[in-house]
py3Dmol code that shows the C-alpha trace and the ligand (Angstrom):
import py3Dmol

protein = """\
ATOM      1  CA  UNK A   1       0.000   0.000   0.000  1.00  0.00           C
ATOM      2  CA  UNK A   2       1.437   3.382  -0.961  1.00  0.00           C
ATOM      3  CA  UNK A   3       2.126   6.059   1.646  1.00  0.00           C
ATOM      4  CA  UNK A   4      -0.687   8.232   0.358  1.00  0.00           C
ATOM      5  CA  UNK A   5      -3.242   5.404   0.630  1.00  0.00           C
ATOM      6  CA  UNK A   6      -2.045   4.805   4.188  1.00  0.00           C
ATOM      7  CA  UNK A   7      -2.787   8.429   4.891  1.00  0.00           C
ATOM      8  CA  UNK A   8      -6.371   8.000   3.670  1.00  0.00           C
ATOM      9  CA  UNK A   9      -6.832   4.877   5.791  1.00  0.00           C
ATOM     10  CA  UNK A  10      -5.171   6.346   8.874  1.00  0.00           C
ATOM     11  CA  UNK A  11      -7.369   9.439   9.015  1.00  0.00           C
ATOM     12  CA  UNK A  12      -4.691  11.768   7.684  1.00  0.00           C
ATOM     13  CA  UNK A  13      -2.207  11.023  10.473  1.00  0.00           C
ATOM     14  CA  UNK A  14       0.514   9.442   8.341  1.00  0.00           C
ATOM     15  CA  UNK A  15       2.754  11.576   6.127  1.00  0.00           C
ATOM     16  CA  UNK A  16       2.048  11.714   2.415  1.00  0.00           C
ATOM     17  CA  UNK A  17       4.523  11.210  -0.422  1.00  0.00           C
ATOM     18  CA  UNK A  18       2.650  12.309  -3.551  1.00  0.00           C
ATOM     19  CA  UNK A  19       4.168  11.356  -6.908  1.00  0.00           C
ATOM     20  CA  UNK A  20       5.004  14.136  -9.373  1.00  0.00           C
ATOM     21  CA  UNK A  21       1.796  15.295 -11.088  1.00  0.00           C
ATOM     22  CA  UNK A  22       0.984  13.758 -14.474  1.00  0.00           C
ATOM     23  CA  UNK A  23       0.148  17.150 -16.019  1.00  0.00           C
ATOM     24  CA  UNK A  24       0.008  20.779 -14.891  1.00  0.00           C
ATOM     25  CA  UNK A  25      -3.596  20.130 -14.047  1.00  0.00           C
ATOM     26  CA  UNK A  26      -4.072  17.018 -11.871  1.00  0.00           C
ATOM     27  CA  UNK A  27      -7.385  15.204 -12.375  1.00  0.00           C
ATOM     28  CA  UNK A  28      -9.966  15.554  -9.618  1.00  0.00           C
ATOM     29  CA  UNK A  29     -12.904  13.331 -10.286  1.00  0.00           C
ATOM     30  CA  UNK A  30     -15.814  11.513  -8.709  1.00  0.00           C
ATOM     31  CA  UNK A  31     -16.709   8.026  -9.959  1.00  0.00           C
ATOM     32  CA  UNK A  32     -20.408   7.145 -10.021  1.00  0.00           C
ATOM     33  CA  UNK A  33     -22.311   4.066 -11.086  1.00  0.00           C
ATOM     34  CA  UNK A  34     -24.261   1.155  -9.623  1.00  0.00           C
ATOM     35  CA  UNK A  35     -22.619  -1.463  -7.379  1.00  0.00           C
ATOM     36  CA  UNK A  36     -20.675  -3.980  -9.446  1.00  0.00           C
ATOM     37  CA  UNK A  37     -20.170  -1.701 -12.444  1.00  0.00           C
ATOM     38  CA  UNK A  38     -16.398  -1.836 -11.877  1.00  0.00           C
ATOM     39  CA  UNK A  39     -15.737   1.579 -10.314  1.00  0.00           C
ATOM     40  CA  UNK A  40     -13.027   0.196  -8.017  1.00  0.00           C
ATOM     41  CA  UNK A  41     -11.185  -1.530 -10.884  1.00  0.00           C
ATOM     42  CA  UNK A  42     -11.391   1.584 -13.065  1.00  0.00           C
ATOM     43  CA  UNK A  43     -10.286   3.781 -10.173  1.00  0.00           C
ATOM     44  CA  UNK A  44      -7.133   1.661  -9.761  1.00  0.00           C
ATOM     45  CA  UNK A  45      -6.305   1.730 -13.497  1.00  0.00           C
ATOM     46  CA  UNK A  46      -6.983   5.463 -13.797  1.00  0.00           C
ATOM     47  CA  UNK A  47      -4.999   6.303 -10.665  1.00  0.00           C
ATOM     48  CA  UNK A  48      -1.980   4.328 -11.854  1.00  0.00           C
ATOM     49  CA  UNK A  49      -2.011   6.157 -15.198  1.00  0.00           C
ATOM     50  CA  UNK A  50      -2.906   9.628 -13.902  1.00  0.00           C
ATOM     51  CA  UNK A  51      -0.871   9.332 -10.663  1.00  0.00           C
ATOM     52  CA  UNK A  52      -3.922  10.460  -8.750  1.00  0.00           C
ATOM     53  CA  UNK A  53      -4.910   9.221  -5.309  1.00  0.00           C
ATOM     54  CA  UNK A  54      -7.637   6.530  -5.065  1.00  0.00           C
ATOM     55  CA  UNK A  55      -9.972   7.497  -2.247  1.00  0.00           C
ATOM     56  CA  UNK A  56     -12.604   4.809  -1.610  1.00  0.00           C
ATOM     57  CA  UNK A  57     -15.022   5.121   1.302  1.00  0.00           C
ATOM     58  CA  UNK A  58     -16.021   1.436   0.995  1.00  0.00           C
ATOM     59  CA  UNK A  59     -12.343   0.414   1.434  1.00  0.00           C
ATOM     60  CA  UNK A  60     -12.147   2.775   4.376  1.00  0.00           C
ATOM     61  CA  UNK A  61     -15.056   1.052   6.156  1.00  0.00           C
ATOM     62  CA  UNK A  62     -13.735  -2.419   5.321  1.00  0.00           C
ATOM     63  CA  UNK A  63     -10.286  -1.540   6.677  1.00  0.00           C
ATOM     64  CA  UNK A  64     -11.871  -0.079   9.840  1.00  0.00           C
ATOM     65  CA  UNK A  65     -13.705  -3.374  10.322  1.00  0.00           C
ATOM     66  CA  UNK A  66     -10.389  -5.264  10.182  1.00  0.00           C
ATOM     67  CA  UNK A  67      -8.703  -2.815  12.578  1.00  0.00           C
ATOM     68  CA  UNK A  68      -8.726  -2.854  16.372  1.00  0.00           C
ATOM     69  CA  UNK A  69     -11.154  -0.797  18.473  1.00  0.00           C
ATOM     70  CA  UNK A  70     -14.325   0.271  16.696  1.00  0.00           C
ATOM     71  CA  UNK A  71     -16.393   3.250  17.912  1.00  0.00           C
ATOM     72  CA  UNK A  72     -20.160   2.951  18.444  1.00  0.00           C
ATOM     73  CA  UNK A  73     -20.804   5.099  15.346  1.00  0.00           C
ATOM     74  CA  UNK A  74     -18.553   2.924  13.243  1.00  0.00           C
ATOM     75  CA  UNK A  75     -20.146  -0.252  14.586  1.00  0.00           C
ATOM     76  CA  UNK A  76     -23.529   1.090  13.502  1.00  0.00           C
ATOM     77  CA  UNK A  77     -22.032   1.930  10.096  1.00  0.00           C
ATOM     78  CA  UNK A  78     -20.691  -1.608   9.675  1.00  0.00           C
ATOM     79  CA  UNK A  79     -24.100  -3.132  10.445  1.00  0.00           C
ATOM     80  CA  UNK A  80     -25.681  -0.948   7.718  1.00  0.00           C
ATOM     81  CA  UNK A  81     -22.899  -1.946   5.349  1.00  0.00           C
ATOM     82  CA  UNK A  82     -23.408  -5.690   5.920  1.00  0.00           C
ATOM     83  CA  UNK A  83     -27.099  -5.312   5.083  1.00  0.00           C
ATOM     84  CA  UNK A  84     -26.248  -3.477   1.881  1.00  0.00           C
ATOM     85  CA  UNK A  85     -27.728  -0.228   3.200  1.00  0.00           C
ATOM     86  CA  UNK A  86     -25.977   3.123   3.058  1.00  0.00           C
ATOM     87  CA  UNK A  87     -24.024   4.324   6.082  1.00  0.00           C
ATOM     88  CA  UNK A  88     -25.533   7.562   7.438  1.00  0.00           C
ATOM     89  CA  UNK A  89     -24.487  10.782   5.712  1.00  0.00           C
ATOM     90  CA  UNK A  90     -23.306  12.156   9.051  1.00  0.00           C
ATOM     91  CA  UNK A  91     -20.765   9.365   9.635  1.00  0.00           C
ATOM     92  CA  UNK A  92     -19.518   9.226   6.032  1.00  0.00           C
ATOM     93  CA  UNK A  93     -19.113  12.989   5.737  1.00  0.00           C
ATOM     94  CA  UNK A  94     -17.255  13.103   9.056  1.00  0.00           C
ATOM     95  CA  UNK A  95     -14.867  10.344   7.923  1.00  0.00           C
ATOM     96  CA  UNK A  96     -14.112  12.167   4.662  1.00  0.00           C
ATOM     97  CA  UNK A  97     -13.804  15.521   6.415  1.00  0.00           C
ATOM     98  CA  UNK A  98     -11.135  14.030   8.745  1.00  0.00           C
ATOM     99  CA  UNK A  99      -9.169  13.169   5.606  1.00  0.00           C
ATOM    100  CA  UNK A 100      -9.949  16.321   3.619  1.00  0.00           C
ATOM    101  CA  UNK A 101      -6.245  17.027   3.080  1.00  0.00           C
ATOM    102  CA  UNK A 102      -6.179  14.052   0.708  1.00  0.00           C
ATOM    103  CA  UNK A 103      -8.366  16.173  -1.606  1.00  0.00           C
ATOM    104  CA  UNK A 104      -5.422  18.541  -1.996  1.00  0.00           C
ATOM    105  CA  UNK A 105      -3.097  15.794  -3.239  1.00  0.00           C
ATOM    106  CA  UNK A 106      -0.723  17.200  -5.863  1.00  0.00           C
ATOM    107  CA  UNK A 107      -1.480  14.237  -8.116  1.00  0.00           C
ATOM    108  CA  UNK A 108      -5.235  14.831  -7.883  1.00  0.00           C
ATOM    109  CA  UNK A 109      -7.794  12.291  -6.659  1.00  0.00           C
ATOM    110  CA  UNK A 110     -10.462   9.879  -7.778  1.00  0.00           C
ATOM    111  CA  UNK A 111     -13.277   9.531  -5.269  1.00  0.00           C
ATOM    112  CA  UNK A 112     -14.732   6.039  -5.492  1.00  0.00           C
ATOM    113  CA  UNK A 113     -18.023   5.462  -3.629  1.00  0.00           C
ATOM    114  CA  UNK A 114     -18.309   9.023  -2.313  1.00  0.00           C
ATOM    115  CA  UNK A 115     -20.497  10.999  -2.665  1.00  0.00           C
ATOM    116  CA  UNK A 116     -23.484   8.664  -2.805  1.00  0.00           C
ATOM    117  CA  UNK A 117     -26.240  11.112  -1.868  1.00  0.00           C
ATOM    118  CA  UNK A 118     -26.939  14.721  -2.767  1.00  0.00           C
ATOM    119  CA  UNK A 119     -26.226  15.727   0.837  1.00  0.00           C
ATOM    120  CA  UNK A 120     -22.755  14.132   0.585  1.00  0.00           C
ATOM    121  CA  UNK A 121     -22.176  15.902  -2.758  1.00  0.00           C
ATOM    122  CA  UNK A 122     -23.008  19.261  -1.188  1.00  0.00           C
ATOM    123  CA  UNK A 123     -20.631  18.495   1.724  1.00  0.00           C
ATOM    124  CA  UNK A 124     -17.906  17.599  -0.792  1.00  0.00           C
ATOM    125  CA  UNK A 125     -18.430  20.888  -2.662  1.00  0.00           C
ATOM    126  CA  UNK A 126     -17.980  22.741   0.653  1.00  0.00           C
ATOM    127  CA  UNK A 127     -14.785  20.835   1.513  1.00  0.00           C
ATOM    128  CA  UNK A 128     -13.326  21.494  -1.951  1.00  0.00           C
ATOM    129  CA  UNK A 129     -14.238  25.154  -1.834  1.00  0.00           C
ATOM    130  CA  UNK A 130     -12.563  25.495   1.616  1.00  0.00           C
ATOM    131  CA  UNK A 131      -9.430  23.931   0.115  1.00  0.00           C
ATOM    132  CA  UNK A 132      -9.673  26.125  -2.987  1.00  0.00           C
ATOM    133  CA  UNK A 133      -9.764  23.198  -5.415  1.00  0.00           C
ATOM    134  CA  UNK A 134     -12.448  22.338  -7.965  1.00  0.00           C
ATOM    135  CA  UNK A 135     -13.880  19.073  -9.190  1.00  0.00           C
ATOM    136  CA  UNK A 136     -13.187  18.415 -12.893  1.00  0.00           C
ATOM    137  CA  UNK A 137     -15.864  15.835 -13.575  1.00  0.00           C
ATOM    138  CA  UNK A 138     -18.175  13.150 -12.272  1.00  0.00           C
ATOM    139  CA  UNK A 139     -17.827  10.016 -14.395  1.00  0.00           C
ATOM    140  CA  UNK A 140     -20.902   7.812 -14.408  1.00  0.00           C
ATOM    141  CA  UNK A 141     -20.247   4.210 -15.505  1.00  0.00           C
ATOM    142  CA  UNK A 142     -23.366   2.603 -16.988  1.00  0.00           C
ATOM    143  CA  UNK A 143     -24.232  -1.085 -17.484  1.00  0.00           C
ATOM    144  CA  UNK A 144     -27.420  -3.170 -18.063  1.00  0.00           C
ATOM    145  CA  UNK A 145     -28.856  -4.779 -14.892  1.00  0.00           C
ATOM    146  CA  UNK A 146     -28.236  -8.456 -15.917  1.00  0.00           C
ATOM    147  CA  UNK A 147     -24.536  -7.741 -16.396  1.00  0.00           C
ATOM    148  CA  UNK A 148     -24.341  -5.983 -13.044  1.00  0.00           C
ATOM    149  CA  UNK A 149     -25.846  -9.008 -11.284  1.00  0.00           C
ATOM    150  CA  UNK A 150     -23.431 -11.401 -13.017  1.00  0.00           C
ATOM    151  CA  UNK A 151     -20.479  -9.258 -11.966  1.00  0.00           C
ATOM    152  CA  UNK A 152     -21.575  -8.956  -8.334  1.00  0.00           C
ATOM    153  CA  UNK A 153     -22.435 -12.595  -7.695  1.00  0.00           C
ATOM    154  CA  UNK A 154     -19.095 -13.759  -9.161  1.00  0.00           C
ATOM    155  CA  UNK A 155     -16.972 -11.182  -7.360  1.00  0.00           C
ATOM    156  CA  UNK A 156     -14.429 -12.426  -4.790  1.00  0.00           C
ATOM    157  CA  UNK A 157     -12.358 -10.146  -2.576  1.00  0.00           C
ATOM    158  CA  UNK A 158      -9.085 -10.860  -0.800  1.00  0.00           C
ATOM    159  CA  UNK A 159      -9.647 -11.071   2.946  1.00  0.00           C
ATOM    160  CA  UNK A 160      -6.261  -9.394   3.570  1.00  0.00           C
ATOM    161  CA  UNK A 161      -5.340  -6.868   0.830  1.00  0.00           C
ATOM    162  CA  UNK A 162      -8.869  -6.298  -0.615  1.00  0.00           C
ATOM    163  CA  UNK A 163      -7.750  -7.118  -4.191  1.00  0.00           C
ATOM    164  CA  UNK A 164     -10.776  -7.963  -6.325  1.00  0.00           C
ATOM    165  CA  UNK A 165     -11.216 -11.019  -8.610  1.00  0.00           C
ATOM    166  CA  UNK A 166     -14.114 -12.588 -10.501  1.00  0.00           C
ATOM    167  CA  UNK A 167     -14.742 -16.329 -10.690  1.00  0.00           C
ATOM    168  CA  UNK A 168     -15.021 -16.278 -14.502  1.00  0.00           C
ATOM    169  CA  UNK A 169     -14.062 -12.830 -15.837  1.00  0.00           C
ATOM    170  CA  UNK A 170     -10.901 -12.331 -13.751  1.00  0.00           C
ATOM    171  CA  UNK A 171     -10.099 -15.590 -11.958  1.00  0.00           C
ATOM    172  CA  UNK A 172      -7.119 -15.814  -9.577  1.00  0.00           C
ATOM    173  CA  UNK A 173      -4.230 -18.119 -10.562  1.00  0.00           C
ATOM    174  CA  UNK A 174      -5.242 -20.553  -7.793  1.00  0.00           C
ATOM    175  CA  UNK A 175      -9.007 -20.740  -7.199  1.00  0.00           C
ATOM    176  CA  UNK A 176      -9.985 -19.221  -3.852  1.00  0.00           C
ATOM    177  CA  UNK A 177      -6.603 -17.607  -3.106  1.00  0.00           C
ATOM    178  CA  UNK A 178      -5.244 -14.100  -3.726  1.00  0.00           C
ATOM    179  CA  UNK A 179      -2.559 -13.728  -6.438  1.00  0.00           C
ATOM    180  CA  UNK A 180      -0.825 -10.943  -4.536  1.00  0.00           C
ATOM    181  CA  UNK A 181      -0.718 -11.913  -0.860  1.00  0.00           C
ATOM    182  CA  UNK A 182      -1.930 -15.570  -0.968  1.00  0.00           C
ATOM    183  CA  UNK A 183      -4.706 -14.903   1.579  1.00  0.00           C
ATOM    184  CA  UNK A 184      -8.149 -16.511   1.160  1.00  0.00           C
ATOM    185  CA  UNK A 185     -10.668 -14.917  -1.204  1.00  0.00           C
ATOM    186  CA  UNK A 186     -14.130 -14.336   0.227  1.00  0.00           C
ATOM    187  CA  UNK A 187     -17.522 -13.253  -1.053  1.00  0.00           C
ATOM    188  CA  UNK A 188     -18.341  -9.922   0.572  1.00  0.00           C
ATOM    189  CA  UNK A 189     -21.398 -10.083   2.847  1.00  0.00           C
ATOM    190  CA  UNK A 190     -22.916  -7.293   0.754  1.00  0.00           C
ATOM    191  CA  UNK A 191     -22.416  -9.337  -2.451  1.00  0.00           C
ATOM    192  CA  UNK A 192     -24.889 -11.992  -1.210  1.00  0.00           C
ATOM    193  CA  UNK A 193     -28.144 -12.006  -3.283  1.00  0.00           C
ATOM    194  CA  UNK A 194     -30.376 -10.378  -0.613  1.00  0.00           C
ATOM    195  CA  UNK A 195     -27.855  -7.585   0.052  1.00  0.00           C
ATOM    196  CA  UNK A 196     -27.434  -7.035  -3.710  1.00  0.00           C
ATOM    197  CA  UNK A 197     -31.188  -6.535  -4.038  1.00  0.00           C
ATOM    198  CA  UNK A 198     -31.097  -3.911  -1.255  1.00  0.00           C
ATOM    199  CA  UNK A 199     -28.047  -2.168  -2.761  1.00  0.00           C
ATOM    200  CA  UNK A 200     -29.653  -1.860  -6.194  1.00  0.00           C
ATOM    201  CA  UNK A 201     -32.782  -0.334  -4.666  1.00  0.00           C
ATOM    202  CA  UNK A 202     -30.663   2.035  -2.557  1.00  0.00           C
ATOM    203  CA  UNK A 203     -28.733   3.031  -5.680  1.00  0.00           C
ATOM    204  CA  UNK A 204     -31.896   3.923  -7.563  1.00  0.00           C
ATOM    205  CA  UNK A 205     -33.485   5.772  -4.644  1.00  0.00           C
ATOM    206  CA  UNK A 206     -30.460   7.637  -3.268  1.00  0.00           C
ATOM    207  CA  UNK A 207     -27.722   7.793  -5.842  1.00  0.00           C
ATOM    208  CA  UNK A 208     -29.713   8.430  -8.992  1.00  0.00           C
ATOM    209  CA  UNK A 209     -30.505  12.018  -7.845  1.00  0.00           C
ATOM    210  CA  UNK A 210     -26.731  12.548  -7.637  1.00  0.00           C
ATOM    211  CA  UNK A 211     -26.471  11.983 -11.365  1.00  0.00           C
ATOM    212  CA  UNK A 212     -29.027  14.764 -11.870  1.00  0.00           C
ATOM    213  CA  UNK A 213     -27.041  16.949  -9.440  1.00  0.00           C
ATOM    214  CA  UNK A 214     -23.810  16.630 -11.431  1.00  0.00           C
ATOM    215  CA  UNK A 215     -25.650  16.958 -14.743  1.00  0.00           C
ATOM    216  CA  UNK A 216     -27.160  20.254 -13.559  1.00  0.00           C
ATOM    217  CA  UNK A 217     -23.658  21.416 -12.524  1.00  0.00           C
ATOM    218  CA  UNK A 218     -22.310  20.571 -16.000  1.00  0.00           C
ATOM    219  CA  UNK A 219     -19.858  17.986 -14.570  1.00  0.00           C
ATOM    220  CA  UNK A 220     -21.423  14.688 -15.647  1.00  0.00           C
ATOM    221  CA  UNK A 221     -19.649  12.417 -18.171  1.00  0.00           C
ATOM    222  CA  UNK A 222     -21.220   9.041 -19.024  1.00  0.00           C
ATOM    223  CA  UNK A 223     -19.076   6.008 -19.899  1.00  0.00           C
ATOM    224  CA  UNK A 224     -20.470   2.697 -21.155  1.00  0.00           C
ATOM    225  CA  UNK A 225     -19.001   0.022 -18.861  1.00  0.00           C
ATOM    226  CA  UNK A 226     -19.340  -3.010 -21.158  1.00  0.00           C
ATOM    227  CA  UNK A 227     -16.300  -5.058 -22.232  1.00  0.00           C
ATOM    228  CA  UNK A 228     -13.048  -5.770 -20.422  1.00  0.00           C
ATOM    229  CA  UNK A 229     -11.632  -3.476 -17.722  1.00  0.00           C
ATOM    230  CA  UNK A 230      -8.949  -2.385 -20.213  1.00  0.00           C
ATOM    231  CA  UNK A 231     -11.552  -1.451 -22.854  1.00  0.00           C
ATOM    232  CA  UNK A 232     -13.552   0.596 -20.346  1.00  0.00           C
ATOM    233  CA  UNK A 233     -10.339   2.247 -19.178  1.00  0.00           C
ATOM    234  CA  UNK A 234      -9.320   3.237 -22.740  1.00  0.00           C
ATOM    235  CA  UNK A 235     -12.842   4.577 -23.385  1.00  0.00           C
ATOM    236  CA  UNK A 236     -12.575   6.741 -20.267  1.00  0.00           C
ATOM    237  CA  UNK A 237      -9.093   8.030 -21.122  1.00  0.00           C
ATOM    238  CA  UNK A 238     -10.231   8.956 -24.643  1.00  0.00           C
ATOM    239  CA  UNK A 239     -13.221  10.831 -23.271  1.00  0.00           C
ATOM    240  CA  UNK A 240     -10.878  13.130 -21.378  1.00  0.00           C
ATOM    241  CA  UNK A 241      -8.300  13.248 -24.202  1.00  0.00           C
ATOM    242  CA  UNK A 242      -5.809  11.670 -21.811  1.00  0.00           C
ATOM    243  CA  UNK A 243      -4.290   9.248 -24.356  1.00  0.00           C
TER     244      UNK A 243
END
"""
ligand_1 = """\
23
AMP
P -18.511 0.167 -1.911
O -17.258 -0.623 -1.723
O -18.256 1.574 -2.406
O -19.556 -0.571 -2.709
O -19.142 0.379 -0.442
C -19.530 -0.733 0.341
C -20.537 -0.279 1.385
O -19.945 0.729 2.234
C -21.798 0.367 0.826
O -22.782 -0.595 0.434
C -22.249 1.207 2.027
O -22.840 0.398 3.025
C -20.910 1.705 2.596
N -20.521 2.999 1.969
C -19.389 3.249 1.261
N -19.343 4.517 0.868
C -20.493 5.101 1.311
C -21.043 6.397 1.193
N -20.414 7.355 0.516
N -22.251 6.624 1.772
C -22.894 5.667 2.465
N -22.441 4.415 2.589
C -21.240 4.116 2.031
"""
view = py3Dmol.view(width=600, height=400)
view.addModel(protein, "pdb")
view.setStyle({"model": 0}, {"cartoon": {"style": "trace"}})
view.addModel(ligand_1, "xyz")
view.setStyle({"model": 1}, {"stick": {}})
view.zoomTo()
view.show()
C-alpha cells in the first residue's frame, strides 16, 4: 500500500509522499455508477495512469472493520454496510472531512463510492471550496442490470489486501486464493443475493438524484461500462483526451 493510501486509511495522520503530477492540471474526479459496475477496478487503473490518489469510502469502512477498536458510530455503520444499506451521511461525511487534506493531493484524486447522496455531494463541494480546489468531472459508468448481477455474484475479494477477482471474468491463478498476498478470497457479505437486491434499490433511490445533481452542474460524463476493464479504461481516457 502506498504512503498516500495509508494516509487516507489512517485518518490523515501518516505523512504523504505524492508522486510528481501527471500534467500541470491534476485530475480531480468523482466516480459514479451502480454497485458492481467496476468503479473500483477503473479507479485503480486510472490512478496508476494519472498518478492520482484513489480514495474509496467502501475500502475505508472495510479496513476499519479489520482494525482494532471500533467506535459505536462505526459499529452502527458496519451493520448498515453488511445489510447493503448506506451508512448515514453524518458518519460518512465526518470520515471524509477528517481526511480532507487528501483532496489537496498534488497528483489529484479519484473519489470512489463518495459521494453517494446529494447531501454528501453538497458536503464535498464545501470541503473542496474550503481547500480552494475544484472538481473536474463526475464520471458515471453505466451497465445493463443483468450484467451488473453477473459481476456482483461472481466477485471475490481478498480477505487481507482487498484485491478484487471474478470467478469467470478475472479468476485468480489458484481458485480461492489471492494472487498478490496468498490470503483466502471471500464473497463480501454485501455481495450476497439479498444484500445485492437492497443495494440496487438504494442506488436507484439515493444515488440516482446525484447523477441529476452533477448533470445540472455541468460535470457529468457518461461512460459505457461493457467489455473488459482495459476497454472501459481506454474509453474513459479517450473521453478526457488523456491518451
Ligand atoms: P462500496 O465498496 O463503495 O460498494 O461500499 C460498500 C458499502 O460501504 C456500501 O454498500 C455502504 O454500506 C458503505 N458505503 C461506502 N461509501 C459510502 C457512502 N459514501 N455513503 C454511504 N455508505 C457508504
